[in-house]
N, C-alpha and C positions, 0 to 999 in steps of 0.2 A: 090699229089692232088687226084688221083683216090682213093687211099686207104682211104684218109679222107672222101671222098664223100661216098664210100661204107660203112664205119663205121657208118656214119650218117643215111644212109638208113636202115641199120640193126638195129640200136637203135630205129629208128622211127617204124619200123615193130614190134619189141618187145613191144613197148609202146602201139601200136594200138591193138596188139593181147591181151595184158593184159587188156586194156580197155573193149575190146569186151567180154573177158571172164567175167569180173566183171559185165558187163551189163547183160550178159546171166544169171549169178548166181542171180542177183537181180530180174530177171523176173521169175526165176523158182520158183513154189509154194513150200512153206514149208510143210513138212509132219508132221502133228500134230497127236499125239497118246494120248489116254486117256484110263481110265478103268471105270468099274462100281464103283462109290464112291458117292453114294447119300448123300446130295442133290446137291453136286458140279457137278458131271458128271454121266450120266445113259443112257442106252439104253431104247428107248421108249417101246420096246417089252420085256424088263426085261432080255434079253439074254446077253451072254458075247461077242457078235460081232455085231457091227453096224457101219454105216458109215453116214458121212455128216448130212443130215436133220433128220435122225433117231436117233439122240442123242440130249439130252437136259440137263438142270441143271444150277445151278447158275454159275459155271466156264465156261461151254460151252457157255452160252448166253454172258457173259462178254467177252470171247475170240472172239466170232464172232463180237461183236461191236468193239473190239480193232482192228482187222484186217480190218474191214470195214472202220473205221476212218483213219487207216494208209494207206489204199489203197494197201495192200499187199495180194497176192494170197496164198491160203493154201488149203490143203486137210485134212479131219478129219476122224480118225478111232478109234473106241472103241474096244479093244480086251483084251484078257486074256492070261497069268497072268501078274501082275504088274512087276515082275522081268524081263520079256521078253521085255516089251515096254521100261522100264528103260534102258536096255542094248542097245536097238536099238538107243534111243536118245543119249546115251553116245557115241556110236561108229560110227554112220552114219551121215555124213555131210548133212545139210539141214533138220534134224529131230529135233523135239521137243516133250516134254511130259509135261502133266499137270493133276492134280495139284500135286505139290511136295513141301514138307516142305524143306525150305532153311536152312540147317544145316551147321555147320562149316566144317565137313568133306566132304561136297558136294560143298562147295563154289567155288573151283577152277576147278571143273569138268564140269560146264555149264556156259552159259550166262543166266541171269535172267531177267524176266519181272514180275513185281508185286509190292506189294502183291495183290493177287486176293481176298483172304478172310482168316479168322482166322481158326485156328484148335487148340483149347485147348485140351490138353491131360488129360483124366480123367479115373478113375476107377469106373466101374459100378457094382453094386450088386443087388441081387434080392430084391423085396420090403420088404420081411420078414426076410432078412439077419440081423444078429446082428453085423456084421463087422462094426467097426468104425476106421478110420485111421486119424492120424494127420500128417504123413509123409510117404514118399514112402518106407522108410526102414521098416515100420511096416507091409508092405504088403509081405514081404519075406516069411512069413510062410504060405502063401495061394497059391492055384493053380490059376495062372493067364492066361487067354486066350488073344491071340493077333493075328494079321494078318501078315502072312509070307511076308517078304520083306518090310514091312512098317517101316517107321522111328521110330514109337513107340516101335515095337518089337526089332529093331536093338539097340536102345538106351537102353532098358531094359537089353538085353543080354550083352552089353558092360559094364553095371553096376553089372553084376554078377548074374542077375535073369535068370531063365530058363523058359520063357514063353511057353505055349503049343500053337503052331501056327497052323492056318488053312489057307486054300487057299482062302477063301472068308470071309470077316470080319463079315457078317451077320450071318454066322454059329454060331458065339460065342453067339448070343442072345439066340438061342435055347439051346446051351450047358450050359449057365448060368442058364436058367429056369429049366433044367433037373438035375441040380446039378453036371454036369461033371467038372465044373470049379467054383471057388469061386468068382472070379473077372474077369471083362472083361476090358482090357487096350485098350482104343479106343479114337477116336476123338469126339469133340463136335463143330458142330451139327451132324456130320456123324453118330456116334454110336446110339444115340437115334432115328434118323431118319430111320436107317436101321432096328432097332428093331421093330418099328411101322409098317414098310412094311412087316415084317414077322409075324405080329399079336402079337408081344410081347410088353406089356406096363407095367407100374408101376415100372420099374427099377429105382434105385436111385444112385445118384452120391455120393460116399463116399470119393472121394479125386480128386482134381485138382492138377496135379503135373508138369505141364509145359504149356507154350503158344508158339505155332509156327504160322508162317504165311506161306500160300500156294502161290506158284508161278507157272508160266509157265517157264520151264527149257529148254533152247535151246542148241543144240550142239555148241561146241566152234568154229566150222567152220562158223557158221552164221555170215555175216558181221555185224560190230558193227554199221553201219548206219541203218541197219534193226532193230537191238535191241533198238536203240535210238528212232526210229520212233514209235515202238510198245509201248515202255514206255511212251512216250509223249502222245500217243493216250489214254492209260489207265489213265494217270494223268488228261487229260481233261475230261474223262467220269466220274471220281470220283468227280472233282470239280463241274460238272454239275448235280450231284446227280443221274446219270444213274446207278452207281453200287449199290447204296442204293435201288433204285427202283427194280432192278433185284433180290436182295436178298429178298426183301419184298414179291415178288411174290412166293417164295418157302417157306419162314419161317414164 
């Protein structure tokens, strides 16, 4: 009888401890990381480090509204480079990173909330360029600039291209104008927006070769109930037209 009572007490203690641990995890703010990727995420001072209210952009404003609606606490940091924050979100429980293209080889690595916005993949050329492309394969003979660690650069590499990568995607705008590269593989609206910020205008799109959707990617340790609350909040915001209103402010 005593052994049975002891077993019941031990089991109850384990269940209570588990419940307390789950409640503690639910109250712990998620650590969100992002990078300078205008117009989706950007530091207000233009630098490569910023926190909380010193960050804005389409995705930042949407994410803030999502967490507010879902009543989930978070911290937000913009830092550099992309590869570092990607690794942190992949390896550290309670971390997330945005915006990230949801690709097949990333699908099982994270839990996803989105889509937050589109990211068409394009090839940009100078305004006076004679390059005309009907397929991605026709771009093989040209020198292509891309952004290190970005999904576009990774996909091109896997397909046998050898893109010339830089640590900041906006550097490709100036390289394109200076003739250091023939084409710039980037996203739309991000690429043209970055070019305008750097004073580069008149670039033309010579090819659209893929369409991706951008998401908030969460570490697999984040509880499923938290992911569902965030997704439900985003769905509500989209249905109410809030997402479109935020995009209109920037585009």
